[in-house]
Short mmCIF file of the C-alpha atoms (twelve columns), coordinates in Angstrom:
data_MODEL
# 
_entry.id   MODEL 
# 
loop_
_atom_site.group_PDB 
_atom_site.id 
_atom_site.type_symbol 
_atom_site.label_atom_id 
_atom_site.label_alt_id 
_atom_site.label_comp_id 
_atom_site.label_asym_id 
_atom_site.label_seq_id 
_atom_site.Cartn_x 
_atom_site.Cartn_y 
_atom_site.Cartn_z 
_atom_site.pdbx_PDB_model_num 
ATOM 1   C CA . MET A 1   84.766  17.696  -7.574  1 
ATOM 2   C CA . GLU A 2   86.245  19.817  -10.366 1 
ATOM 3   C CA . SER A 3   89.447  21.752  -9.834  1 
ATOM 4   C CA . ASP A 4   89.189  25.531  -10.153 1 
ATOM 5   C CA . SER A 5   92.246  25.672  -12.402 1 
ATOM 6   C CA . SER A 6   91.876  22.457  -14.355 1 
ATOM 7   C CA . PRO A 7   92.361  22.891  -18.104 1 
ATOM 8   C CA . SER A 8   89.453  20.525  -18.688 1 
ATOM 9   C CA . ASN A 9   87.105  23.136  -17.230 1 
ATOM 10  C CA . CYS A 10  87.809  25.519  -20.077 1 
ATOM 11  C CA . SER A 11  86.595  25.552  -23.615 1 
ATOM 12  C CA . THR A 12  89.393  25.740  -26.178 1 
ATOM 13  C CA . LYS A 13  88.248  29.243  -27.140 1 
ATOM 14  C CA . TYR A 14  89.395  30.502  -23.723 1 
ATOM 15  C CA . SER A 15  92.997  29.471  -24.307 1 
ATOM 16  C CA . LEU A 16  95.365  32.294  -25.262 1 
ATOM 17  C CA . ALA A 17  98.429  30.096  -25.613 1 
ATOM 18  C CA . ASP A 18  98.616  30.898  -29.332 1 
ATOM 19  C CA . PHE A 19  98.286  34.641  -28.662 1 
ATOM 20  C CA . LYS A 20  100.768 35.003  -25.839 1 
ATOM 21  C CA . THR A 21  102.280 38.288  -27.042 1 
ATOM 22  C CA . GLU A 22  98.917  39.982  -27.480 1 
ATOM 23  C CA . ALA A 23  97.723  38.686  -24.121 1 
ATOM 24  C CA . LEU A 24  100.829 40.002  -22.366 1 
ATOM 25  C CA . VAL A 25  100.263 43.415  -23.967 1 
ATOM 26  C CA . LEU A 26  96.719  43.386  -22.565 1 
ATOM 27  C CA . VAL A 27  98.118  42.437  -19.156 1 
ATOM 28  C CA . GLY A 28  100.485 45.411  -19.254 1 
ATOM 29  C CA . VAL A 29  97.737  47.799  -20.386 1 
ATOM 30  C CA . ASN A 30  95.395  46.629  -17.631 1 
ATOM 31  C CA . ILE A 31  98.068  46.958  -14.938 1 
ATOM 32  C CA . SER A 32  98.880  50.509  -16.079 1 
ATOM 33  C CA . THR A 33  95.270  51.659  -16.327 1 
ATOM 34  C CA . SER A 34  94.470  49.966  -13.020 1 
ATOM 35  C CA . LEU A 35  97.181  51.933  -11.214 1 
ATOM 36  C CA . LEU A 36  96.085  55.199  -12.838 1 
ATOM 37  C CA . GLY A 37  92.438  54.483  -12.056 1 
ATOM 38  C CA . ILE A 38  93.189  53.717  -8.413  1 
ATOM 39  C CA . LEU A 39  95.218  56.911  -8.002  1 
ATOM 40  C CA . GLY A 40  92.753  59.171  -9.820  1 
ATOM 41  C CA . ASN A 41  89.613  57.906  -8.108  1 
ATOM 42  C CA . LEU A 42  91.229  57.883  -4.668  1 
ATOM 43  C CA . LEU A 43  92.130  61.534  -5.176  1 
ATOM 44  C CA . VAL A 44  88.531  62.339  -6.153  1 
ATOM 45  C CA . CYS A 45  87.152  60.607  -3.046  1 
ATOM 46  C CA . LEU A 46  89.808  62.231  -0.857  1 
ATOM 47  C CA . ALA A 47  88.982  65.679  -2.212  1 
ATOM 48  C CA . VAL A 48  85.248  65.292  -1.632  1 
ATOM 49  C CA . PHE A 49  85.420  63.767  1.841   1 
ATOM 50  C CA . THR A 50  88.191  65.969  3.236   1 
ATOM 51  C CA . THR A 51  87.313  69.370  1.745   1 
ATOM 52  C CA . GLN A 52  84.935  71.401  3.842   1 
ATOM 53  C CA . GLY A 53  81.878  72.533  1.933   1 
ATOM 54  C CA . LEU A 54  81.794  69.696  -0.637  1 
ATOM 55  C CA . THR A 55  78.724  68.069  0.895   1 
ATOM 56  C CA . SER A 56  76.053  68.740  -1.729  1 
ATOM 57  C CA . SER A 57  74.196  65.951  -3.490  1 
ATOM 58  C CA . PHE A 58  76.281  66.595  -6.615  1 
ATOM 59  C CA . HIS A 59  79.547  65.924  -4.766  1 
ATOM 60  C CA . TYR A 60  78.116  62.793  -3.149  1 
ATOM 61  C CA . PHE A 61  77.100  61.497  -6.559  1 
ATOM 62  C CA . ILE A 62  80.606  62.191  -7.880  1 
ATOM 63  C CA . SER A 63  81.968  60.143  -4.965  1 
ATOM 64  C CA . SER A 64  79.613  57.284  -5.830  1 
ATOM 65  C CA . LEU A 65  80.818  57.338  -9.431  1 
ATOM 66  C CA . ALA A 66  84.452  57.434  -8.284  1 
ATOM 67  C CA . LEU A 67  83.895  54.487  -5.920  1 
ATOM 68  C CA . ALA A 68  82.329  52.449  -8.728  1 
ATOM 69  C CA . ASP A 69  85.329  53.167  -10.963 1 
ATOM 70  C CA . LEU A 70  87.642  52.404  -8.031  1 
ATOM 71  C CA . ALA A 71  86.032  48.967  -7.701  1 
ATOM 72  C CA . ILE A 72  86.856  48.346  -11.354 1 
ATOM 73  C CA . ALA A 73  90.459  49.567  -11.034 1 
ATOM 74  C CA . LEU A 74  91.173  48.022  -7.643  1 
ATOM 75  C CA . VAL A 75  89.378  44.687  -7.984  1 
ATOM 76  C CA . ASP A 76  88.083  43.941  -11.465 1 
ATOM 77  C CA . GLN A 77  91.174  44.787  -13.524 1 
ATOM 78  C CA . PRO A 78  93.551  42.744  -11.313 1 
ATOM 79  C CA . LEU A 79  91.099  39.840  -11.651 1 
ATOM 80  C CA . LEU A 80  91.186  40.308  -15.423 1 
ATOM 81  C CA . VAL A 81  94.983  40.214  -15.330 1 
ATOM 82  C CA . ALA A 82  94.820  36.918  -13.414 1 
ATOM 83  C CA . LEU A 83  92.348  35.525  -15.960 1 
ATOM 84  C CA . LEU A 84  94.535  36.550  -18.898 1 
ATOM 85  C CA . ILE A 85  97.619  34.941  -17.377 1 
ATOM 86  C CA . SER A 86  95.685  31.763  -16.607 1 
ATOM 87  C CA . ARG A 87  94.396  31.572  -20.164 1 
ATOM 88  C CA . ILE A 88  97.899  31.978  -21.537 1 
ATOM 89  C CA . GLU A 89  98.609  28.761  -19.641 1 
ATOM 90  C CA . SER A 90  95.318  27.232  -20.887 1 
ATOM 91  C CA . LYS A 91  93.869  27.171  -17.382 1 
ATOM 92  C CA . CYS A 92  90.450  28.257  -16.213 1 
ATOM 93  C CA . LEU A 93  90.010  29.973  -12.850 1 
ATOM 94  C CA . LEU A 94  86.294  29.512  -12.344 1 
ATOM 95  C CA . ARG A 95  86.040  31.363  -9.028  1 
ATOM 96  C CA . VAL A 96  88.129  34.252  -10.335 1 
ATOM 97  C CA . ASP A 97  85.957  34.450  -13.445 1 
ATOM 98  C CA . PHE A 98  82.829  34.491  -11.263 1 
ATOM 99  C CA . ALA A 99  84.235  37.266  -9.044  1 
ATOM 100 C CA . PHE A 100 85.294  39.254  -12.117 1 
ATOM 101 C CA . ARG A 101 81.786  39.178  -13.585 1 
ATOM 102 C CA . LEU A 102 80.143  39.857  -10.217 1 
ATOM 103 C CA . VAL A 103 82.200  42.966  -9.462  1 
ATOM 104 C CA . GLY A 104 82.049  44.168  -13.063 1 
ATOM 105 C CA . ASN A 105 78.250  43.941  -13.273 1 
ATOM 106 C CA . PHE A 106 77.873  45.636  -9.885  1 
ATOM 107 C CA . ALA A 107 80.265  48.519  -10.639 1 
ATOM 108 C CA . CYS A 108 78.789  49.166  -14.092 1 
ATOM 109 C CA . ALA A 109 75.269  49.252  -12.652 1 
ATOM 110 C CA . VAL A 110 76.332  51.721  -9.947  1 
ATOM 111 C CA . ALA A 111 78.092  53.920  -12.518 1 
ATOM 112 C CA . LEU A 112 75.099  53.992  -14.894 1 
ATOM 113 C CA . LEU A 113 72.549  54.751  -12.182 1 
ATOM 114 C CA . THR A 114 74.815  57.400  -10.668 1 
ATOM 115 C CA . LEU A 115 75.206  59.118  -14.039 1 
ATOM 116 C CA . ALA A 116 71.409  59.195  -14.279 1 
ATOM 117 C CA . LEU A 117 71.295  60.752  -10.794 1 
ATOM 118 C CA . ILE A 118 73.858  63.383  -11.769 1 
ATOM 119 C CA . ALA A 119 71.755  64.323  -14.807 1 
ATOM 120 C CA . MET A 120 68.640  64.612  -12.636 1 
ATOM 121 C CA . ASP A 121 70.580  66.611  -10.054 1 
ATOM 122 C CA . ARG A 122 71.741  69.132  -12.670 1 
ATOM 123 C CA . CYS A 123 68.221  69.365  -14.100 1 
ATOM 124 C CA . LEU A 124 66.657  70.111  -10.718 1 
ATOM 125 C CA . PHE A 125 69.491  72.522  -9.957  1 
ATOM 126 C CA . VAL A 126 68.514  74.849  -12.807 1 
ATOM 127 C CA . ALA A 127 64.757  74.249  -12.804 1 
ATOM 128 C CA . ASN A 128 62.840  76.921  -10.911 1 
ATOM 129 C CA . LYS A 129 59.749  74.778  -10.359 1 
ATOM 130 C CA . PHE A 130 61.450  72.373  -7.930  1 
ATOM 131 C CA . ASN A 131 62.817  72.795  -4.435  1 
ATOM 132 C CA . TYR A 132 66.333  71.568  -5.092  1 
ATOM 133 C CA . LYS A 133 67.429  71.531  -1.468  1 
ATOM 134 C CA . ASN A 134 64.483  69.473  -0.230  1 
ATOM 135 C CA . THR A 135 64.389  67.206  -3.271  1 
ATOM 136 C CA . MET A 136 68.044  66.224  -3.659  1 
ATOM 137 C CA . THR A 137 70.330  67.613  -0.971  1 
ATOM 138 C CA . ARG A 138 68.486  66.213  2.031   1 
ATOM 139 C CA . GLY A 139 67.794  62.840  0.446   1 
ATOM 140 C CA . LYS A 140 71.163  62.268  -1.236  1 
ATOM 141 C CA . LYS A 141 72.305  59.481  1.111   1 
ATOM 142 C CA . ILE A 142 69.020  57.594  0.853   1 
ATOM 143 C CA . VAL A 143 69.088  57.818  -2.948  1 
ATOM 144 C CA . LEU A 144 72.655  56.496  -3.075  1 
ATOM 145 C CA . VAL A 145 71.786  53.578  -0.776  1 
ATOM 146 C CA . ILE A 146 68.920  52.686  -3.131  1 
ATOM 147 C CA . VAL A 147 71.272  52.851  -6.128  1 
ATOM 148 C CA . TRP A 148 73.847  50.554  -4.530  1 
ATOM 149 C CA . VAL A 149 71.187  48.077  -3.392  1 
ATOM 150 C CA . LEU A 150 69.684  47.960  -6.887  1 
ATOM 151 C CA . ALA A 151 73.175  47.391  -8.318  1 
ATOM 152 C CA . CYS A 152 73.676  44.456  -5.922  1 
ATOM 153 C CA . VAL A 153 70.344  42.947  -6.949  1 
ATOM 154 C CA . TYR A 154 71.132  43.365  -10.643 1 
ATOM 155 C CA . SER A 155 74.567  41.785  -10.265 1 
ATOM 156 C CA . ALA A 156 73.098  38.790  -8.436  1 
ATOM 157 C CA . LEU A 157 70.362  38.353  -11.034 1 
ATOM 158 C CA . ARG A 158 72.862  38.608  -13.878 1 
ATOM 159 C CA . LEU A 159 74.796  35.620  -12.546 1 
ATOM 160 C CA . THR A 160 71.888  33.466  -11.370 1 
ATOM 161 C CA . VAL A 161 69.087  34.044  -13.894 1 
ATOM 162 C CA . ASP A 162 69.062  33.122  -17.574 1 
ATOM 163 C CA . LYS A 163 71.312  35.594  -19.422 1 
ATOM 164 C CA . LYS A 164 68.746  36.096  -22.166 1 
ATOM 165 C CA . ILE A 165 66.228  37.422  -19.639 1 
ATOM 166 C CA . THR A 166 68.740  39.640  -17.858 1 
ATOM 167 C CA . SER A 167 69.964  40.928  -21.219 1 
ATOM 168 C CA . TYR A 168 66.475  42.323  -21.866 1 
ATOM 169 C CA . LEU A 169 66.538  43.879  -18.398 1 
ATOM 170 C CA . THR A 170 69.972  45.383  -19.063 1 
ATOM 171 C CA . THR A 171 68.843  46.856  -22.386 1 
ATOM 172 C CA . ALA A 172 65.710  48.333  -20.798 1 
ATOM 173 C CA . VAL A 173 67.635  49.908  -17.914 1 
ATOM 174 C CA . PHE A 174 70.328  51.316  -20.223 1 
ATOM 175 C CA . GLY A 175 67.674  52.732  -22.553 1 
ATOM 176 C CA . PHE A 176 65.689  54.304  -19.732 1 
ATOM 177 C CA . CYS A 177 68.776  55.855  -18.107 1 
ATOM 178 C CA . TYR A 178 70.110  57.325  -21.341 1 
ATOM 179 C CA . VAL A 179 66.709  58.731  -22.313 1 
ATOM 180 C CA . GLU A 180 66.449  60.270  -18.845 1 
ATOM 181 C CA . MET A 181 69.922  61.812  -19.192 1 
ATOM 182 C CA . ILE A 182 69.114  63.239  -22.623 1 
ATOM 183 C CA . VAL A 183 65.840  64.760  -21.387 1 
ATOM 184 C CA . CYS A 184 67.518  66.229  -18.299 1 
ATOM 185 C CA . TYR A 185 70.324  67.864  -20.255 1 
ATOM 186 C CA . VAL A 186 67.878  69.205  -22.842 1 
ATOM 187 C CA . VAL A 187 66.064  70.914  -19.956 1 
ATOM 188 C CA . VAL A 188 69.408  72.213  -18.647 1 
ATOM 189 C CA . TYR A 189 70.337  73.671  -22.045 1 
ATOM 190 C CA . TYR A 190 66.899  75.239  -22.393 1 
ATOM 191 C CA . GLN A 191 67.214  76.890  -18.991 1 
ATOM 192 C CA . VAL A 192 70.696  78.127  -19.877 1 
ATOM 193 C CA . PHE A 193 69.456  79.547  -23.186 1 
ATOM 194 C CA . LYS A 194 66.596  81.321  -21.406 1 
ATOM 195 C CA . GLN A 195 68.929  82.644  -18.735 1 
ATOM 196 C CA . ARG A 196 71.391  83.950  -21.314 1 
ATOM 197 C CA . LYS A 197 68.560  85.871  -22.985 1 
ATOM 198 C CA . ILE A 198 67.552  87.429  -19.666 1 
ATOM 199 C CA . LEU A 199 71.161  88.374  -18.950 1 
ATOM 200 C CA . ALA A 200 71.554  89.905  -22.400 1 
ATOM 201 C CA . ASP A 201 68.444  92.054  -21.864 1 
ATOM 202 C CA . SER A 202 69.712  93.062  -18.437 1 
ATOM 203 C CA . ARG A 203 73.095  94.123  -19.800 1 
ATOM 204 C CA . HIS A 204 71.412  96.094  -22.544 1 
ATOM 205 C CA . ARG A 205 69.460  98.042  -19.948 1 
ATOM 206 C CA . ASN A 206 72.611  98.586  -17.896 1 
ATOM 207 C CA . THR A 207 74.328  100.295 -20.823 1 
ATOM 208 C CA . ARG A 208 71.558  102.900 -20.880 1 
ATOM 209 C CA . ASN A 209 71.514  103.642 -17.161 1 
ATOM 210 C CA . ASN A 210 74.695  102.732 -15.301 1 
ATOM 211 C CA . THR A 211 73.397  103.395 -11.776 1 
ATOM 212 C CA . THR A 212 74.541  101.711 -8.556  1 
ATOM 213 C CA . GLU A 213 71.400  99.587  -8.482  1 
ATOM 214 C CA . ASN A 214 71.978  98.388  -12.007 1 
ATOM 215 C CA . LEU A 215 75.587  97.523  -11.195 1 
ATOM 216 C CA . GLN A 216 74.376  95.333  -8.346  1 
ATOM 217 C CA . ASP A 217 71.902  93.644  -10.667 1 
ATOM 218 C CA . GLN A 218 74.698  93.041  -13.156 1 
ATOM 219 C CA . THR A 219 76.855  91.475  -10.433 1 
ATOM 220 C CA . GLU A 220 74.010  89.155  -9.481  1 
ATOM 221 C CA . SER A 221 73.428  88.319  -13.135 1 
ATOM 222 C CA . ASN A 222 77.104  87.472  -13.627 1 
ATOM 223 C CA . SER A 223 76.953  85.216  -10.577 1 
ATOM 224 C CA . THR A 224 73.905  83.442  -11.996 1 
ATOM 225 C CA . GLU A 225 75.632  83.041  -15.364 1 
ATOM 226 C CA . ARG A 226 78.648  81.441  -13.711 1 
ATOM 227 C CA . ARG A 227 76.313  79.102  -11.834 1 
ATOM 228 C CA . PHE A 228 74.668  77.943  -15.042 1 
ATOM 229 C CA . ALA A 229 78.009  77.596  -16.830 1 
ATOM 230 C CA . ARG A 230 79.343  75.457  -13.992 1 
ATOM 231 C CA . THR A 231 76.246  73.269  -14.205 1 
ATOM 232 C CA . ILE A 232 76.796  72.667  -17.919 1 
ATOM 233 C CA . LEU A 233 80.495  71.853  -17.525 1 
ATOM 234 C CA . ASP A 234 79.911  69.529  -14.569 1 
ATOM 235 C CA . GLY A 235 77.084  67.729  -16.288 1 
ATOM 236 C CA . LEU A 236 78.917  67.277  -19.577 1 
ATOM 237 C CA . PHE A 237 82.108  66.011  -17.947 1 
ATOM 238 C CA . PHE A 238 80.479  63.418  -15.740 1 
ATOM 239 C CA . SER A 239 77.918  62.279  -18.304 1 
ATOM 240 C CA . THR A 240 80.855  61.229  -20.487 1 
ATOM 241 C CA . PHE A 241 82.999  59.972  -17.639 1 
ATOM 242 C CA . ASP A 242 82.335  56.334  -18.489 1 
# 
């Protein structure tokens, strides 16, 4: 039975004994970013789950993204630190390497699928042809369960099936998700452009007849404009989060 840390288990390319300084710098960087990632993502989760009113599908999806990043910062980066230190000593921790790849594949899959969900959520939020509340808000928990289950399946396949086959699957999923995000945000921008034109026409009419009714319409228009602006900012920030 092979030892988990036996040097004979490792190819010579895994040894970092000749690059000790560089490896130690990477160790320091990973420890620092791990601590920052843990703190930042814990604060995001704490804000969503403890603040009354943050229960929409959008906030749940943010929490899912934060939990995926937390898995990287809390589990995957410490495992990477252990792997780097072991390779400085020309050792190979097979079980640690397996856990590192398992958690990494799972967290990345969750993050990608959640970003696709956020894009769809923003698209449905501004599209008038869909019932946003029935489509996303009520089914948010079910959708997230499906995402996490799919991520588990992908992670298991990645480590048990031929990498060449799973690489094709990975490319296809990445391509589909990014195309979906692009299409969704194009729809969002189109809706915003159309809304801005309507608001501009409304303001032009208000300058001609500044009645009480028109002032109320202007207030409603300003509220709608802020809603669309918030949608754009939220979507852009979280689509580039990873």
